[in-house]
Structure formats: C-alpha cells, structure tokens
MILUMKOL-268138 format. One record per residue (C-alpha): residue number from 0; x, y, z. Coordinates in steps of 0.25 Angstrom, whole numbers, plus 5000, padded with zeros to 4 digits. Each point is the difference from the previous one (the first is absolute). Example, Ala and Ser with C-alpha at 12.3 -4.5 7.8 and 13.67 -1.06 7.14 Angstrom:
BEGIN
 torvex   xx   yy   zz
      0 5049 4982 5031
      1 5006 5014 4998
# end
This chain:
BEGIN
 torvex   xx   yy   zz
      0 5000 5000 5000
      1 5005 5014 4997
      2 5005 5007 5012
      3 4992 5013 4996
      4 4987 4992 5003
      5 5006 4994 5013
      6 5003 5014 5005
      7 4986 5005 4996
      8 4993 4988 5007
      9 5008 5002 5013
     10 4997 5015 5000
     11 4985 4996 4998
     12 5000 4989 5011
     13 5006 5010 5010
     14 4989 5010 4998
     15 4991 5000 5012
     16 4995 5014 5000
     17 4985 5003 4999
     18 5002 5011 4989
     19 5009 5001 4989
     20 5003 5008 4987
     21 4996 4996 4987
     22 5013 4994 4997
     23 5001 4993 5013
     24 4986 4994 4997
     25 5004 4995 4986
     26 5013 4994 5005
     27 4992 4993 5012
     28 4989 4994 4991
     29 5008 4997 4988
     30 4991 5008 4991
     31 5002 5012 4992
     32 4998 5014 5004
     33 4989 5002 4990
     34 4993 4989 5006
     35 5001 5006 5014
     36 4996 5013 4995
     37 4987 4995 4993
     38 4996 4992 5012
     39 5001 5013 5008
     40 4992 5007 4990
     41 4989 4989 4999
     42 4999 5000 5015
     43 5005 4986 5001
     44 5011 5003 5010
     45 5001 5012 5010
     46 5010 5011 4999
     47 5002 5013 5007
     48 5006 5013 4994
     49 5008 5006 5011
     50 5003 5015 4999
     51 5010 5008 5009
     52 4988 5011 5002
     53 4986 5000 4995
     54 5002 5010 4989
     55 5012 4993 4994
     56 4997 4997 4985
     57 5009 4987 5001
     58 5002 4989 5009
     59 5004 4986 5001
     60 4991 4989 4997
     61 5001 4988 5010
     62 4994 4986 4997
     63 4993 4992 5011
     64 5008 4987 4999
     65 4990 4993 5008
     66 4989 5003 4989
     67 5010 4996 4990
     68 5002 4986 5007
     69 4985 4998 5001
     70 4998 5003 4985
     71 5011 4990 4997
     72 4994 4989 5010
     73 4986 5002 4994
     74 5005 4993 4988
     75 5007 4988 5006
     76 4994 4988 4995
     77 4992 5007 4989
     78 4987 4998 5008
     79 4998 5014 5006
     80 4993 5012 4994
     81 5012 5008 4997
     82 4998 5014 4996
     83 5006 5002 4986
     84 5007 5013 4995
     85 4993 5009 4990
     86 5011 5002 4990
     87 5003 5013 4992
     88 5008 5001 4988
     89 5012 5009 5000
     90 4993 5011 4991
     91 4990 5003 5011
     92 4987 4993 4996
     93 4994 4988 5006
     94 5000 4986 4993
# end
C-alpha cells in the first residue's frame, strides 16, 4: 500500500473531535470535499458557520463529524433508508 494513503488513514483514525473542517471531514470519511459540501447543502449532515463576530462576512464552516458518521452508518448493509444527495452539475443547474 502506498505510504501516502497510510498517513491519511492514520490521520483520520486519530481524529476524535466532534467538529472538523471540510478538509478534515473529507479525510476522516474518505469522501471528496464536494460530496461533503453537497451533503451539508442538502441537510444530510450538520454544519456550523463560526464567525469571529456576528457582523463578519466570512467565517469557518465546521462539519459535525457525528452526523457524518450517522449518515455513513445508515448505509451499512444497504438496508436502511439512506438520504441521498441531490447532485448539481458544475454549471450551476440542477440535474
């Protein structure tokens, strides 16, 4: 196995926080950032936009890793009612 993937696996395995950045959530789950972004937009997994003060125009989007785990676990065995993503094409329109 490539050492690049072993490092990512170790990094994900040691992640025990409740909240993580988009990149951390993608590494943790093994899914792409776009999949995580779409799951947040579709309300499948929870996230929070943390701003340094209420009027701030920018902030840091944090992903609830527990809700990410719940979504992944809902698909184990293929028997559960798993919420599916609504995909959008890259041109901005819905498919």
